[in-house]
C-alpha positions in Angstrom: 208.6 279.6 22.9 205.6 278.1 21.1 202.7 277.2 23.5 201.5 273.6 22.9 197.8 273.2 21.9 196.0 270.5 23.8 193.3 268.8 21.6 192.6 265.9 24.1 191.6 266.1 27.7 194.3 265.8 30.3 195.2 262.2 31.1 194.3 260.8 27.7 196.5 258.0 26.7 197.8 258.2 23.1 199.8 255.6 21.3 200.8 255.4 17.6 203.3 253.8 15.3 204.3 250.3 14.3 204.0 248.9 17.9 200.4 250.1 18.2 199.4 248.7 14.8 200.7 245.3 15.7 198.9 245.5 19.1 195.6 246.3 17.3 196.0 243.4 14.9 196.8 241.1 17.9 193.6 242.1 19.6 191.5 241.5 16.5 193.1 238.0 16.0 192.0 237.1 19.5 188.4 237.8 18.6 188.8 235.9 15.3 190.1 232.8 17.2 186.9 232.9 19.3 184.5 232.3 16.4 186.9 230.4 14.1 185.8 227.0 15.3 182.1 227.7 14.7 182.5 227.9 10.9 180.8 225.4 8.7 178.3 222.5 9.2 180.8 220.8 11.5 181.4 223.9 13.5 181.3 223.7 17.3 178.8 225.6 19.5 179.9 228.2 22.0 178.5 228.4 25.5 178.3 232.0 26.7 177.5 232.7 30.3 175.9 236.2 30.9 175.1 236.5 34.6 171.9 234.4 35.1 171.5 233.7 31.4 173.3 231.1 29.3 173.4 231.2 25.5 174.5 228.2 23.3 175.0 229.2 19.7 177.3 228.8 16.7 175.9 231.9 14.9 178.7 234.4 14.3 176.4 237.5 14.6 174.9 236.2 17.9 178.3 235.4 19.4 179.8 238.7 18.4 176.9 240.7 19.9 177.2 238.8 23.2 181.0 239.2 23.4 181.7 242.3 25.6 184.7 243.5 23.6 186.4 246.5 25.1 189.4 247.0 22.8 188.4 249.7 20.2 190.2 248.0 17.3 188.7 244.6 18.0 185.3 246.2 18.3 185.5 247.0 14.6 185.2 243.2 14.0 181.9 243.2 15.9 180.7 246.1 13.7 181.7 244.1 10.6 179.6 241.1 11.8 176.6 243.3 12.6 176.8 245.0 9.1 177.0 241.6 7.4 174.0 240.4 9.4 172.0 243.5 8.6 172.8 243.6 4.9 172.9 239.9 3.9 171.7 238.0 6.9 174.3 235.2 6.6 178.1 234.8 6.4 178.9 236.7 9.6 181.4 234.2 10.8 183.0 234.1 7.3 183.6 237.9 7.1 185.2 237.9 10.6 187.6 235.1 9.8 188.4 236.6 6.3 189.2 239.9 8.0 191.4 238.1 10.5 193.3 236.4 7.7 193.9 239.7 5.9 195.2 241.2 9.2 197.4 238.2 9.8 199.1 238.6 6.4 199.3 242.4 6.9 201.1 241.8 10.2 203.9 239.9 8.5 204.4 242.7 6.0 204.4 245.4 8.6 207.0 243.5 10.7 209.1 243.4 7.5 208.9 247.2 7.3 206.3 247.8 4.7 204.2 250.9 5.1 200.5 250.3 6.1 199.4 252.7 3.3 200.9 250.5 0.7 199.2 247.4 2.1 195.8 249.1 2.2 196.2 250.3 -1.4 197.0 246.7 -2.5 194.0 245.4 -0.6 191.7 247.9 -2.3 193.0 246.9 -5.8 192.6 243.2 -4.9 189.0 244.0 -3.7 188.2 245.6 -7.1 189.5 242.6 -9.0 187.7 240.2 -6.8 184.4 242.0 -7.2 184.9 242.0 -11.0 185.5 238.3 -11.0 182.5 237.6 -8.8 180.3 239.6 -11.1 181.6 237.6 -14.1 180.8 234.3 -12.3 177.5 235.4 -10.9 174.3 233.6 -12.1 171.1 235.6 -11.9 168.3 233.5 -10.4 165.0 233.2 -12.2 162.4 235.2 -10.2 159.9 236.0 -12.9 157.0 234.2 -11.3 156.0 234.0 -7.6 156.8 230.3 -7.5 160.3 230.9 -8.8 160.8 233.6 -6.2 159.6 231.3 -3.5 162.0 228.5 -4.6 165.0 230.9 -4.6 164.1 232.3 -1.1 163.6 228.7 0.2 166.9 227.6 -1.1 168.6 230.7 0.5 166.9 230.0 3.8 167.9 226.3 3.9 171.5 227.2 3.0 171.6 229.6 6.0 170.3 226.9 8.3 172.9 224.3 7.3 175.3 225.3 10.0 172.7 225.8 12.8 171.4 223.6 15.5 168.2 223.1 13.5 169.9 222.0 10.3 168.2 218.6 10.4 164.8 220.5 10.2 165.9 222.8 7.4 162.9 222.1 5.2 160.5 222.8 8.0 162.0 226.0 9.3 163.1 227.2 5.9 159.5 227.2 4.7 158.4 228.9 7.9 161.0 231.7 7.5 160.0 232.3 3.8 156.3 232.4 4.7 156.9 234.9 7.6 158.9 237.2 5.3 156.2 236.9 2.5 153.5 238.1 4.9 155.3 241.4 5.5 154.6 244.6 3.6 156.8 245.9 0.8 159.2 247.6 3.3 160.1 244.2 4.7 160.8 245.4 8.3 162.2 242.3 10.0 161.5 243.8 13.4 157.9 243.0 12.8 158.7 239.3 13.0 158.7 238.1 16.6 160.0 234.8 17.9 158.5 233.3 21.0 160.3 230.6 22.9 158.1 228.0 24.7 159.6 225.3 26.9 158.6 221.7 26.2 157.5 220.0 23.0 159.4 219.1 19.9 160.9 221.4 17.2 158.1 220.3 14.8 155.5 221.7 17.2 156.6 225.2 16.2 154.1 227.1 14.0 153.7 230.4 12.3 151.0 232.9 13.4 149.7 235.1 10.6 149.2 238.0 13.0 150.5 239.2 16.4 151.1 236.7 19.1 152.4 237.2 22.7 152.8 235.0 25.7 149.9 234.9 28.1 150.3 237.7 30.7 149.6 237.6 34.4 145.8 237.4 34.8 143.6 238.4 37.7 140.2 237.3 38.8 137.6 237.8 36.1 140.0 236.8 33.2 138.2 233.5 32.8 134.9 235.3 32.2 136.2 237.4 29.4 135.5 236.4 25.8 138.6 235.1 24.0 137.5 235.4 20.4 136.5 238.5 18.4 136.1 239.2 14.7 137.6 242.5 13.4 137.7 244.1 16.8 138.9 247.6 17.7 142.0 247.3 19.8 143.0 249.9 22.4 146.7 250.1 23.2 147.6 251.8 26.5 150.7 252.8 28.5 148.9 253.4 31.8 148.1 251.4 34.9 144.5 250.5 35.5 144.7 249.4 39.1 144.6 251.0 42.6 148.1 251.6 43.9 149.2 251.7 47.5 150.6 255.0 48.6 154.4 255.4 48.6 156.3 255.2 51.9 157.1 259.0 51.8 153.5 260.0 51.0 151.8 262.0 53.8 148.2 263.3 54.0 147.1 265.3 57.0 143.4 265.3 57.7 141.4 266.8 60.5 138.4 264.5 60.5 137.4 261.1 59.1 135.2 262.6 56.4 138.2 264.2 54.7 140.0 260.8 54.6 137.0 259.2 53.1 136.8 261.9 50.4 140.4 261.1 49.4 139.6 257.4 49.2 136.5 258.1 47.1 138.6 260.3 44.8 140.9 257.4 44.1 138.0 255.2 43.2 136.4 257.9 41.0 139.7 258.3 39.1 140.1 254.6 38.4 136.4 254.2 37.4 136.7 257.2 35.1 139.7 255.7 33.3 137.8 252.4 32.9 134.7 254.1 31.6 136.7 256.1 29.0 138.3 252.8 27.8 134.8 251.3 27.3 133.6 254.5 25.5 136.2 254.1 22.8 134.3 251.1 21.5 137.3 248.8 21.7 136.8 245.1 22.3 140.4 244.4 23.2 142.4 246.5 25.7 146.1 246.0 25.9 148.5 247.8 28.2 152.2 247.8 28.8 151.5 248.3 32.5 149.4 246.4 34.9 145.6 246.0 34.7 144.4 245.0 38.2 141.6 242.8 39.4 139.2 245.7 39.4 139.8 246.5 35.8 139.8 242.9 34.7 136.4 242.3 36.3 135.0 245.6 35.0 135.9 244.7 31.4 134.7 241.1 31.9 131.2 242.4 33.0 131.0 244.3 29.7 132.1 241.5 27.4 135.6 242.9 26.7 139.1 241.3 26.8 142.1 242.9 28.5 145.7 242.0 29.1 148.3 243.9 31.1 152.1 243.9 31.2 152.3 243.2 27.5 156.0 243.3 26.3 156.9 246.6 24.6 158.0 244.9 21.3 154.7 243.0 21.1 152.8 246.2 21.7 154.6 247.9 19.0 153.8 245.1 16.5 150.1 245.4 17.5 150.2 249.1 16.8 151.9 248.7 13.4 149.6 245.9 12.4 
């Protein structure tokens, strides 16, 4: 008797055949129906509730990222939307709906008994013909001069904004988007572009900062005394705390006389002052840290004409370092 070879761990559920294919297609179509009504300028917005946060959007990529899809087959549609957003930056809803229509037609053929391999082969042939037709119809934009390149990019940006909430301000935000991308280096790393949301005001109050901007962090006494403007300063980026911390609940120090306790307290002050002095010795005029800079450090830097900010978000700190 031949002993069976187990490739999967015990308890793994396996399913295959026509019934499973139809089940996978059905799961994908449910995801497609979720974003179908967001397509086009007249598309409806979706309200997604995530615990304490609420997101209102009709952007296909945003909705697909926020949907917590568990079905492995339906999750491929989420990957399709992410790939489209990464490669092109637009058309995420369209590719999901298009994939759903292909699956819907394939479902009818599978129910009629056609083999999935035959359907896939036909789709690949149709894809080749479609690409050839698109290449024949394609018109190459004129980008010989910087002005022509700017006009093409602006047209693309405004087209992408047509179906968004800010479509009525397409000219304003289209120019801002093109300007922000033009500022980047040749590698065009879009992660270097940060978007800060500020409550209050109108959409036209938005503006582009040619540099690194982050929201005002929590400030201690002495912040008002610090200078707020420097020209070509050296910036020190830290990932340490510059404040005195209370001992943890489980910390225990045994001393025999008060002088020993005082020596421990003095050592804490010496350590924090040594850190602050080394920051000043670097010659930096701006000190930023991802962790807290307490009132002692804030006043210490203010007395020496330096600016400091603690609890700077990680993404903003990374942009400062790359800049």
